[in-house]
C-alpha positions in Angstrom: -3.6 8.3 -1.5 -1.5 4.9 -2.5 -0.9 6.7 -5.8 -0.3 9.7 -4.1 2.3 8.2 -1.4 4.2 6.2 -4.6 5.1 9.7 -6.5 6.9 11.0 -3.5 9.8 8.8 -3.4 9.9 7.9 -7.2 10.2 11.4 -8.1 12.6 12.3 -5.2 14.7 9.7 -7.2 14.8 13.0 -9.6 16.6 15.0 -7.0 18.9 12.4 -6.5 20.2 11.5 -10.0 20.4 15.2 -10.8 22.7 15.9 -7.9 24.6 12.5 -8.6 25.6 14.2 -12.3 27.1 17.2 -10.3 30.7 17.9 -10.8 31.4 17.1 -7.2 30.4 14.3 -4.5 30.5 17.0 -1.8 27.5 18.6 -3.6 24.9 15.8 -3.4 26.5 15.2 0.3 25.6 18.7 1.1 22.2 19.0 -0.6 21.7 15.6 1.4 22.7 16.6 4.5 20.6 20.2 4.3 17.2 18.3 2.7 17.9 15.8 5.8 17.7 18.7 8.5 14.2 20.2 7.0 13.2 16.7 6.6 13.1 15.5 9.9 11.8 19.1 11.0 8.8 18.3 8.8 8.6 14.9 9.6 8.6 15.7 13.6 5.7 18.1 12.5 3.6 15.4 11.1 1.7 15.7 14.0 -0.5 18.9 12.0 -1.4 16.0 9.3 -2.9 13.7 12.1 -4.4 16.3 14.3 -6.4 17.8 11.3 -7.2 14.9 9.6 -9.2 13.7 12.8 -10.7 16.9 13.5 -11.7 17.4 9.6 -13.3 13.9 9.6 -15.0 14.7 12.5 -16.5 18.0 11.5 -17.7 16.1 8.3 -19.6 13.6 10.2 -21.7 16.5 11.9 -24.9 18.7 10.8 -24.6 19.3 7.0 -23.9 22.9 6.4 -22.1 23.4 9.4 -19.5 25.6 9.4 -16.8 23.0 11.7 -14.6 22.0 8.5 -13.9 25.8 7.9 -13.4 26.3 11.5 -11.0 22.9 11.7 -9.4 24.6 8.3 -8.3 28.1 9.4 -7.2 26.8 12.5 -5.0 24.0 11.6 -3.8 27.1 8.5 -2.9 29.3 11.3 -0.7 27.2 13.1 1.2 25.9 10.3 1.8 29.0 8.8 2.8 30.1 12.3 5.3 27.2 13.0 6.8 27.8 9.3 7.6 31.6 10.2 9.2 30.5 13.5 11.3 28.0 11.4 12.2 30.8 8.9 12.9 32.8 11.6 15.1 30.7 13.4 16.9 29.5 10.5 20.2 30.1 11.5 19.9 28.1 14.6 18.5 25.3 12.9 21.1 25.4 10.2 24.2 25.7 12.8 22.7 22.5 15.1 22.5 20.8 11.9 25.7 21.5 10.8 27.4 20.7 14.4 25.3 17.2 14.2 26.6 16.4 10.8 30.3 17.6 11.0 30.5 17.7 7.3 33.8 18.7 5.7 34.1 22.4 4.9 33.8 22.1 1.6 30.5 19.8 2.3 29.2 22.4 4.9 29.4 25.3 2.3 26.9 23.3 -0.1 24.6 22.4 3.1 24.5 26.3 3.7 23.8 26.9 0.1 20.9 24.6 -0.1 19.5 25.1 3.2 19.4 29.1 2.8 17.2 28.3 -0.4 14.9 25.8 0.7 14.3 26.7 4.4 12.0 29.5 2.8 9.5 26.8 1.6 9.0 25.8 5.2 5.2 27.7 5.7 4.2 26.2 2.5 5.4 22.7 3.2 3.8 23.0 6.8 0.8 24.6 5.2 0.6 21.2 2.8 0.7 18.7 6.0 -2.4 20.3 7.2 -4.2 20.5 3.9 -3.7 17.1 2.9 -4.9 16.0 6.6 -8.0 18.2 6.2 -8.9 16.9 2.5 -8.1 13.4 3.4 -10.4 13.9 6.6 -13.3 15.6 3.8 -12.5 12.4 1.8 -11.1 14.7 -1.4 -8.1 11.9 -1.7 -8.7 12.1 -5.4 -7.7 15.9 -5.0 -4.8 15.2 -2.8 -3.2 12.7 -5.3 -3.5 15.1 -8.2 -1.7 18.0 -6.3 0.8 15.8 -4.9 1.4 14.1 -8.3 1.6 17.7 -10.3 3.8 19.3 -7.5 6.4 16.2 -7.2 6.3 16.5 -11.5 6.8 20.9 -11.2 9.8 19.4 -8.4 11.7 16.9 -11.2 11.1 19.3 -14.1 12.3 22.1 -12.9 15.5 20.0 -10.9 16.1 19.4 -14.5 16.0 22.7 -15.7 17.5 24.9 -13.0 20.7 22.5 -12.4 21.2 21.0 -15.9 19.8 23.9 -17.9 20.8 27.0 -15.8 23.9 25.7 -14.2 22.5 26.6 -10.9 24.0 23.8 -8.8 22.4 22.9 -5.4 20.4 26.3 -5.3 18.6 25.4 -7.8 17.4 22.0 -6.8 16.5 23.7 -3.4 15.0 26.3 -5.7 12.9 23.6 -7.5 11.7 21.8 -4.0 10.3 25.7 -2.7 8.3 26.3 -6.3 6.8 22.9 -6.2 5.8 23.3 -1.9 4.5 26.8 -3.1 2.3 25.2 -5.9 1.1 22.5 -3.7 0.0 24.8 -1.0 -2.0 27.4 -3.4 -3.5 24.5 -5.2 -4.3 22.9 -1.7 -5.9 26.2 -0.2 -8.0 26.9 -3.6 -9.3 23.5 -3.5 -9.9 23.4 0.0 -11.7 27.1 0.3 -14.0 25.9 -2.5 -15.3 22.9 -0.2 -16.1 25.1 2.6 -17.6 27.8 0.4 -15.1 30.3 0.9 -16.7 30.7 4.6 -15.4 34.4 5.8 -12.9 33.5 9.3 -14.5 34.1 12.9 -12.1 35.5 15.0 -13.5 33.4 18.1 -12.0 30.5 16.4 -9.1 31.7 17.6 -9.9 32.4 21.4 -8.1 31.1 24.1 -10.5 28.3 24.6 -9.7 27.5 21.1 -6.3 27.4 21.8 -6.0 25.0 24.6 -7.8 22.5 22.4 -5.5 22.8 19.6 -2.2 23.0 21.9 -3.3 19.7 24.1 -4.1 17.7 20.9 -1.0 18.8 19.1 1.6 18.5 21.7 0.2 15.0 22.2 0.8 14.0 18.6 4.3 16.0 18.7 5.6 14.0 21.9 4.2 10.5 20.0 6.5 11.6 16.7 9.4 12.3 18.9 9.1 9.0 20.8 9.0 7.6 17.1 11.9 9.4 15.9 13.9 8.7 18.9 14.0 4.8 18.0 14.4 5.3 14.4 17.1 7.5 15.2 19.0 5.3 17.3 18.8 2.6 14.7 20.6 4.5 12.4 22.9 5.9 14.8 23.9 2.6 16.6 23.9 0.8 13.2 26.4 3.3 12.1 28.6 2.4 15.5 28.6 -0.9 14.3 30.5 0.1 11.3 30.1 0.9 7.9 29.0 -2.2 6.5 26.4 -2.5 9.0 25.3 1.2 8.4 24.9 0.4 4.7 22.7 -2.5 5.3 20.3 -0.9 7.5 20.0 1.8 4.9 19.1 -0.8 2.2 16.6 -2.6 4.9 14.9 0.8 5.6 13.7 0.7 1.9 11.6 -2.3 2.6 10.0 -0.1 5.5 9.6 2.5 2.7 7.7 0.0 0.5 5.3 -1.0 3.2 4.4 2.6 4.3 3.2 3.0 0.7 0.3 0.6 0.9 -0.5 0.7 4.3 -0.4 4.4 5.0 -3.0 4.6 2.4 -5.3 2.1 4.0 -4.7 3.9 7.2 -5.5 7.4 5.9 -9.0 6.3 4.4 -9.8 4.3 8.0 -8.6 8.2 9.3 -11.5 9.8 7.2 -13.9 6.9 7.7 -13.5 6.6 11.6 -13.4 10.4 11.9 -17.0 10.6 10.0 -18.2 8.1 12.2 -17.2 9.6 15.5 -18.7 12.9 13.9 -22.0 11.5 13.8 -21.4 9.7 17.3 -21.8 6.2 15.5 -20.1 3.7 17.6 -21.1 0.8 15.2 -19.6 2.4 12.6 -16.7 3.2 14.2 -16.0 -0.5 15.0 -17.3 -1.8 11.5 -14.9 0.4 9.8 -12.0 -0.4 12.0 -13.0 -4.4 11.3 -12.9 -3.4 7.7 -9.7 -1.8 7.8 -8.1 -4.7 9.2 -9.1 -6.9 6.8 -7.8 -4.5 4.1 -4.5 -4.2 6.3 -4.0 -7.8 6.8 -4.4 -8.6 3.1 -2.0 -5.7 1.9 0.4 -7.3 4.9 0.3 -10.9 3.6 1.1 -9.9 -0.4 4.0 -7.4 1.0 5.4 -10.8 3.0 4.9 -12.8 -0.3 6.7 -10.5 -2.6 9.7 -10.1 -0.2 9.5 -13.8 -0.1 9.8 -14.5 -3.4 11.3 -11.1 -4.8 13.6 -10.0 -2.3 16.9 -10.9 -3.3 16.1 -9.1 -6.2 14.6 -5.9 -4.3 18.3 -6.0 -2.7 20.1 -6.6 -6.3 18.0 -3.4 -7.4 19.3 -1.3 -4.4 22.8 -2.4 -4.1 25.3 -4.4 -6.8 28.2 -4.6 -4.1 28.9 -8.4 -3.7 29.5 -8.4 0.1 26.8 -6.1 0.5 24.4 -7.9 -1.1 24.8 -11.3 1.0 25.2 -9.4 4.3 21.9 -7.8 3.5 20.3 -11.1 2.2 20.6 -12.2 5.7 18.1 -10.3 6.7 15.6 -11.2 4.5 13.5 -13.4 6.8 13.1 -10.5 9.0 11.9 -8.2 5.9 9.2 -11.1 5.3 8.0 -10.8 8.9 8.1 -6.9 9.3 4.5 -6.3 7.4 3.0 -8.9 9.4 3.8 -7.6 12.5 3.7 -3.9 11.4 0.7 -3.2 9.6 -1.5 -3.8 12.8 0.1 -0.4 13.9 -0.4 1.3 11.0 -4.0 0.6 10.9 -4.6 1.6 14.7 -2.7 4.8 14.6 -5.5 5.7 11.7 -8.4 4.5 14.0 -7.3 6.5 16.8 -6.3 9.5 14.5 -9.9 9.6 13.3 -11.2 9.5 16.9 -8.5 12.3 18.0 -7.6 10.1 20.5 -4.1 11.6 20.9 -3.5 10.9 24.9 -3.8 7.2 23.7 -1.4 7.4 20.8 1.4 9.1 23.0 0.9 6.9 25.8 0.9 3.9 23.8 4.1 4.9 21.6 6.2 6.3 24.9 5.3 2.6 26.4 6.3 0.9 23.1 9.8 2.6 23.1 10.9 2.5 26.5 9.2 -0.7 27.2 9.7 -2.3 24.3 12.2 -1.3 21.7 15.3 -0.4 23.9 15.0 -3.5 26.5 14.5 -5.9 23.6 17.6 -3.9 21.8 19.7 -4.3 25.4 18.6 -7.7 25.8 19.9 -8.7 22.3 22.8 -6.3 22.2 25.3 -9.0 21.5 23.9 -10.1 18.3 25.1 -6.8 17.0 23.3 -5.1 14.4 20.4 -7.4 13.8 19.4 -6.9 17.5 18.3 -3.4 16.2 16.1 -5.0 14.1 14.6 -7.5 16.6 13.8 -4.6 18.7 12.3 -2.6 15.5 9.8 -5.8 15.3 8.9 -6.0 18.7 8.4 -2.1 18.9 6.1 -2.3 15.9 3.6 -5.6 17.5 3.7 -3.9 20.8 2.2 -0.6 19.3 -0.4 -2.7 17.5 -0.9 -5.0 20.5 -0.9 -1.7 23.0 -3.4 0.7 20.8 -5.8 -2.9 20.1 -6.1 -3.1 24.3 -6.9 0.6 24.4 -9.5 0.4 21.8 -11.0 -2.8 22.9 -11.4 -1.3 26.7 -12.9 1.9 25.3 -15.2 0.0 23.3 -15.9 -2.6 26.1 -16.8 0.7 28.1 -19.0 2.2 25.5 -16.4 4.9 25.5 -14.7 4.6 21.6 -16.4 8.3 21.0 -15.6 11.0 23.7 -19.0 11.9 25.7 -20.2 8.2 23.8 
């Protein structure tokens, strides 16, 4: 999963590099805004992957030859296709809302529309990919996920170059390359998943009212959790922009440190999701806690390595991201916070994995909302006189609060012997 995660930002650089060599900067700006609109929607819909991983892992832990993995697969695929189809049908209101928020110039708005009109047709495949990744991770088939993700990103990069530089398709070529890559990954993921379940036929009672209520409860909790997190990250970006162009640029640089951390810590969290979920399916509380402790050891080790790398190599990383002397020096003053970031943040990554495996969506929702409304915004308000650094103080406090609150909930559940539902 770490290798699969790495390919996405690295190959994503091809999109930016290709658009950055077009005739006008407006093309790059327009395509970037349009991609951001869809990316934010897909990010919020990340609850599809999280809920599917937990359910898939628990299904794997149940009796051999059970139809449960197939049931989870088909239910998740159906929901993803439903949401993807709705996004296609609502594409014009979505585009209008995005343009209203971004308020680009008429020239840039034209490129936003040109890119969005093509890319939005990949929405069903993109959301299907979320549930397929989640399902395959839950089945501990991460190697298949890695190969599919790498192949899809390579296809996207190659088609970018061919469509834009070879065929002169402008921003529509970049969008079409992404759609084809998304469809390829969805198709490959479906084939792998169907082979795993032995091409088990659909049973329509899997979609009855009772099944829909369970899925709605689980996914609605995850959705609210994601919206609370997005609220904090969006506030950091927007409030940083209010502090001026330099602050906004600093935050853009610093967020790359967060991306680097996620590459490793997400990989560990995915592994914990699968292992904890399988143990929960087996009703094995001791195994759940053993996997949690083992995950904490690995997560702590990665966090320490990240802290050491940022301590020794932080100036070089910032130098790779910007060569503007003023921006470099300004970003460098935040380096101590970046060194602390993985040390206080890895706990919430790890416990997210544990709670996903346990399908404890309500606890994830509640701890996220408590950390956002009870810690992030109060800390920012209290430190607001510090200016832009106050946003990063708030983010660090928010990540720490999430780790502490989830650890507390897990401790209480374990103390009550209720880690697993009906344990």
